[in-house]
MDTraj code that builds the backbone (N, CA, C; nanometers):
import mdtraj as md
import numpy as np

residues = "MET ARG VAL LYS VAL PRO LEU LEU VAL THR TRP ALA ILE PHE GLY TYR VAL LEU ALA ILE LEU LEU ALA GLU PRO LEU ASN GLU ILE THR PHE ILE GLY PHE PRO LEU GLY PHE TRP PHE ALA GLN GLN GLY ALA ILE VAL VAL PHE VAL ALA LEU ILE PHE ILE TYR ALA LYS ARG MET ASP ARG VAL ASP GLU GLU PHE ASP VAL HIS GLU GLU GLU LEU GLY SER ALA ARG LYS ARG VAL GLN ARG SER GLY GLY ARG ALA".split()
xyz = np.array([
    [14.5147, 18.3417, 11.5543],
    [14.6372, 18.2494, 11.6038],
    [14.5893, 18.1743, 11.7227],
    [14.4489, 18.2089, 11.7755],
    [14.4571, 18.1133, 11.8962],
    [14.3732, 17.9809, 11.8558],
    [14.3545, 18.0102, 11.7073],
    [14.2871, 17.8815, 11.6466],
    [14.3997, 17.7687, 11.6187],
    [14.4800, 17.8178, 11.5370],
    [14.5560, 17.7571, 11.4524],
    [14.6763, 17.6887, 11.5061],
    [14.7219, 17.7748, 11.6122],
    [14.8516, 17.7034, 11.6919],
    [14.7917, 17.5793, 11.7453],
    [14.7065, 17.6052, 11.8295],
    [14.6891, 17.4260, 11.8868],
    [14.6528, 17.3199, 11.7819],
    [14.6196, 17.3504, 11.6885],
    [14.5693, 17.2637, 11.6153],
    [14.6638, 17.1957, 11.4975],
    [14.7959, 17.3541, 11.5302],
    [14.9130, 17.2651, 11.4233],
    [14.9928, 17.1883, 11.5487],
    [15.0038, 17.2590, 11.6385],
    [15.0666, 17.2000, 11.7522],
    [15.0190, 17.0026, 11.7563],
    [14.9040, 17.0177, 11.7300],
    [14.8457, 16.8727, 11.7684],
    [14.8875, 16.8131, 11.6479],
    [14.8690, 16.8505, 11.5340],
    [14.8856, 16.7766, 11.3754],
    [15.0137, 16.7504, 11.4069],
    [15.1093, 16.8499, 11.4271],
    [15.2576, 16.8094, 11.4323],
    [15.2923, 16.6913, 11.5305],
    [15.2586, 16.7100, 11.6639],
    [15.2759, 16.5294, 11.7510],
    [15.2405, 16.4605, 11.7187],
    [15.1390, 16.4321, 11.6137],
    [15.0943, 16.3066, 11.5721],
    [15.1319, 16.2583, 11.4533],
    [15.1434, 16.3368, 11.3927],
    [15.2116, 16.3557, 11.2441],
    [15.3449, 16.3490, 11.2454],
    [15.4030, 16.4068, 11.2902],
    [15.5475, 16.4245, 11.2973],
    [15.6432, 16.3168, 11.4300],
    [15.5913, 16.3307, 11.5809],
    [15.6780, 16.2988, 11.6694],
    [15.5882, 16.1745, 11.6996],
    [15.4914, 16.1713, 11.7167],
    [15.4472, 16.0040, 11.7495],
    [15.4724, 15.8812, 11.6157],
    [15.4352, 15.9509, 11.5290],
    [15.4249, 15.8437, 11.4118],
    [15.5389, 15.8109, 11.3239],
    [15.6486, 15.9466, 11.3588],
    [15.8307, 15.9117, 11.2814],
    [15.9149, 15.9289, 11.3715],
    [15.9318, 16.0352, 11.4706],
    [16.0152, 16.0109, 11.5339],
    [16.0372, 15.9246, 11.6805],
    [15.9099, 15.9097, 11.7077],
    [15.9015, 15.8140, 11.8386],
    [15.8766, 15.6731, 11.7872],
    [15.8528, 15.6255, 11.6480],
    [15.8049, 15.5118, 11.5916],
    [15.8923, 15.3780, 11.6786],
    [16.0005, 15.4197, 11.6439],
    [16.0603, 15.2790, 11.6934],
    [16.0520, 15.2365, 11.8305],
    [16.0460, 15.3221, 11.9535],
    [16.0487, 15.3079, 12.1045],
    [15.8919, 15.2561, 12.1070],
    [15.7804, 15.3308, 12.0498],
    [15.6300, 15.2827, 12.0385],
    [15.5821, 15.1658, 11.9629],
    [15.6761, 15.0893, 11.9246],
    [15.6607, 14.9475, 11.8246],
    [15.6889, 14.8667, 11.9362],
    [15.7215, 14.8931, 12.0636],
    [15.7620, 14.8267, 12.1581],
    [15.6367, 14.7492, 12.2591],
    [15.5276, 14.8406, 12.2325],
    [15.4073, 14.8483, 12.2530],
    [15.3090, 14.8405, 12.1830],
    [15.2115, 14.6990, 12.1836],
    [15.1197, 14.6398, 12.0943],
    [14.9795, 14.6939, 12.1432],
    [14.9011, 14.7730, 12.0377],
    [14.7623, 14.8041, 12.0692],
    [14.6899, 14.7470, 11.9682],
    [14.5808, 14.6755, 12.0254],
    [14.4859, 14.5965, 11.9401],
    [14.5554, 14.5021, 11.8387],
    [14.6685, 14.4577, 11.8815],
    [14.7599, 14.2989, 11.7919],
    [14.8211, 14.3917, 11.7358],
    [14.8584, 14.5288, 11.7083],
    [14.9983, 14.6011, 11.6264],
    [15.0594, 14.7086, 11.7050],
    [15.1911, 14.6997, 11.6519],
    [15.2713, 14.7945, 11.7196],
    [15.2317, 14.9405, 11.7501],
    [15.2511, 15.0063, 11.8192],
    [15.1776, 15.1333, 11.8734],
    [15.2360, 15.2484, 11.7477],
    [15.3736, 15.2283, 11.7386],
    [15.4084, 15.3336, 11.6273],
    [15.3509, 15.3302, 11.5162],
    [15.3519, 15.1818, 11.4727],
    [15.2410, 15.1548, 11.3351],
    [15.1423, 15.1767, 11.3337],
    [15.0335, 15.1519, 11.4683],
    [14.9105, 15.2349, 11.4460],
    [14.8709, 15.3863, 11.4625],
    [14.9858, 15.4336, 11.5103],
    [14.9725, 15.6173, 11.5382],
    [15.0155, 15.6619, 11.3897],
    [15.0809, 15.6003, 11.3170],
    [15.1434, 15.6052, 11.1596],
    [15.0099, 15.6089, 11.0399],
    [14.9584, 15.5001, 11.0744],
    [14.8438, 15.4281, 11.0097],
    [14.7177, 15.4790, 11.0268],
    [14.6884, 15.4736, 11.1582],
    [14.5253, 15.4724, 11.1973],
    [14.4804, 15.5957, 11.3012],
    [14.5959, 15.6167, 11.3960],
    [14.5692, 15.7034, 11.4649],
    [14.5829, 15.8693, 11.3964],
    [14.7244, 15.8623, 11.3251],
    [14.7178, 16.0292, 11.2733],
    [14.6221, 16.0496, 11.1636],
    [14.5544, 15.9672, 11.0811],
    [14.4429, 16.0001, 10.9972],
    [14.3217, 16.0382, 11.0789],
    [14.3004, 15.9485, 11.1870],
    [14.1705, 15.9768, 11.2691],
    [14.2082, 16.1455, 11.3568],
    [14.3082, 16.1436, 11.4016],
    [14.3533, 16.3072, 11.4314],
    [14.3020, 16.4083, 11.3493],
    [14.3698, 16.3666, 11.2015],
    [14.3976, 16.4728, 11.1242],
    [14.1983, 16.5344, 11.0863],
    [14.1207, 16.4017, 11.0290],
    [13.9867, 16.4286, 11.0416],
    [13.9094, 16.5305, 11.1454],
    [13.9737, 16.4378, 11.2640],
    [13.9195, 16.5463, 11.3537],
    [13.9456, 16.6811, 11.4051],
    [14.0626, 16.7169, 11.3581],
    [14.1059, 16.8403, 11.3407],
    [14.0445, 16.9479, 11.2620],
    [14.0140, 16.8579, 11.1299],
    [13.9136, 16.9267, 11.0136],
    [13.7816, 16.9942, 11.0504],
    [13.7034, 16.9039, 11.1144],
    [13.5929, 16.9264, 11.2105],
    [13.6493, 17.0135, 11.3131],
    [13.6910, 17.0172, 11.3992],
    [13.7289, 17.1161, 11.5145],
    [13.7444, 17.2588, 11.4634],
    [13.8635, 17.2275, 11.3681],
    [13.8569, 17.3959, 11.2769],
    [13.7479, 17.4595, 11.2125],
    [13.6614, 17.3457, 11.1329],
    [13.5250, 17.4193, 11.0878],
    [13.4161, 17.4629, 11.1896],
    [13.4340, 17.4232, 11.3132],
    [13.3396, 17.4447, 11.3970],
    [13.3691, 17.5761, 11.4771],
    [13.5286, 17.5904, 11.4873],
    [13.5924, 17.7081, 11.5550],
    [13.5944, 17.8194, 11.4451],
    [13.5928, 17.8227, 11.3214],
    [13.5657, 17.9006, 11.2173],
    [13.4094, 17.9298, 11.2153],
    [13.3188, 17.8522, 11.2191],
    [13.1842, 17.8845, 11.2464],
    [13.1343, 17.9756, 11.3381],
    [13.2394, 17.9667, 11.4854],
    [13.2116, 18.0452, 11.5562],
    [13.2444, 18.2161, 11.5495],
    [13.3688, 18.1930, 11.4882],
    [13.4414, 18.3367, 11.4700],
    [13.3253, 18.3725, 11.3595],
    [13.3043, 18.3484, 11.2832],
    [13.2312, 18.3760, 11.1793],
    [13.1004, 18.4511, 11.2446],
    [13.0106, 18.3760, 11.3273],
    [12.9180, 18.4796, 11.3927],
    [12.9669, 18.5631, 11.5061],
    [13.1031, 18.5759, 11.5411],
    [13.1688, 18.6353, 11.6362],
    [13.1480, 18.8094, 11.5610],
    [13.1696, 18.7970, 11.4388],
    [13.2159, 18.9013, 11.3786],
    [13.0969, 18.9197, 11.2731],
    [12.9841, 18.8921, 11.3032],
    [12.8774, 18.9011, 11.2036],
    [12.9162, 18.8612, 11.0119],
    [12.9850, 18.7817, 11.0115],
    [12.9907, 18.7362, 10.8478],
    [12.9721, 18.5975, 10.7995],
    [12.8911, 18.5357, 10.9058],
    [12.8299, 18.4013, 10.8568],
    [12.7276, 18.3917, 10.7351],
    [12.7144, 18.2833, 10.7118],
    [12.6411, 18.2760, 10.6147],
    [12.4945, 18.2544, 10.6476],
    [12.3596, 18.3486, 10.5368],
    [12.2598, 18.3432, 10.6001],
    [12.1696, 18.1974, 10.6294],
    [12.1879, 18.1622, 10.4772],
    [12.1296, 18.0971, 10.4548],
    [12.2072, 17.9334, 10.4452],
    [12.1392, 17.8459, 10.5281],
    [12.2341, 17.6934, 10.5515],
    [12.2358, 17.6187, 10.4507],
    [12.2893, 17.5364, 10.4227],
    [12.3180, 17.4211, 10.3292],
    [12.2104, 17.3089, 10.3937],
    [12.1591, 17.2267, 10.2957],
    [12.0779, 17.1198, 10.2838],
    [12.1320, 17.0351, 10.3832],
    [12.2291, 17.0063, 10.4057],
    [12.2911, 16.9053, 10.5042],
    [12.2731, 16.9638, 10.6144],
    [12.3331, 17.1090, 10.6508],
    [12.3111, 17.1634, 10.8231],
    [12.1410, 17.1750, 10.8567],
    [12.0776, 17.2247, 10.7491],
    [11.9296, 17.2170, 10.8027],
    [11.8581, 17.0918, 10.8372],
    [11.8994, 16.9507, 10.7400],
    [11.8933, 16.8279, 10.8114],
    [11.9157, 16.8055, 10.9430],
    [12.0438, 16.8606, 10.9754],
    [12.0909, 16.8106, 11.0910],
    [11.9983, 16.8928, 11.2112],
    [12.0172, 16.9877, 11.1868],
    [11.9292, 17.1106, 11.2773],
    [11.7916, 17.0764, 11.3110],
    [11.7072, 17.0147, 11.1708],
    [11.5943, 16.9425, 11.2023],
    [11.5921, 16.8667, 11.2889],
    [11.6748, 16.7649, 11.2840],
    [11.6918, 16.6528, 11.3613],
    [11.6852, 16.6441, 11.5323],
    [11.7638, 16.7763, 11.5396],
    [11.8302, 16.7996, 11.6655],
    [11.9448, 16.7668, 11.6802],
    [12.0269, 16.7435, 11.5947],
    [12.1771, 16.6982, 11.6457],
    [12.2358, 16.8234, 11.6271],
    [12.3866, 16.8120, 11.6708],
    [12.4731, 16.9093, 11.6938],
    [12.5301, 16.9406, 11.5115],
    [12.5244, 17.0906, 11.4892],
    [12.6075, 17.1019, 11.3449],
    [12.7198, 17.1052, 11.3696],
])
top = md.Topology()
chain = top.add_chain()
for i, resn in enumerate(residues, 1):
    res = top.add_residue(resn, chain, resSeq=i)
    for name in ("N", "CA", "C"):
        top.add_atom(name, md.element.get_by_symbol(name[0]), res)
traj = md.Trajectory(xyz[None], top)
């Protein structure tokens, strides 16, 4: 629950509150030449949703390691990232 609730609240704020419910007032403000309500609905929400996916995957990896149910063998993509010194 500690992982899901904050992510779902963030999703609800960006997906419903900012993109739908507050679209009219936010459209009075412009961001990079576009109304802010439109920007949240078309660009911002999508970027936030993709970020939430990566955050959830990273947190679940930590939970798997904590309970010792993580995968022993890394996939080829994660091996490349770890060899290059990047964060997986």
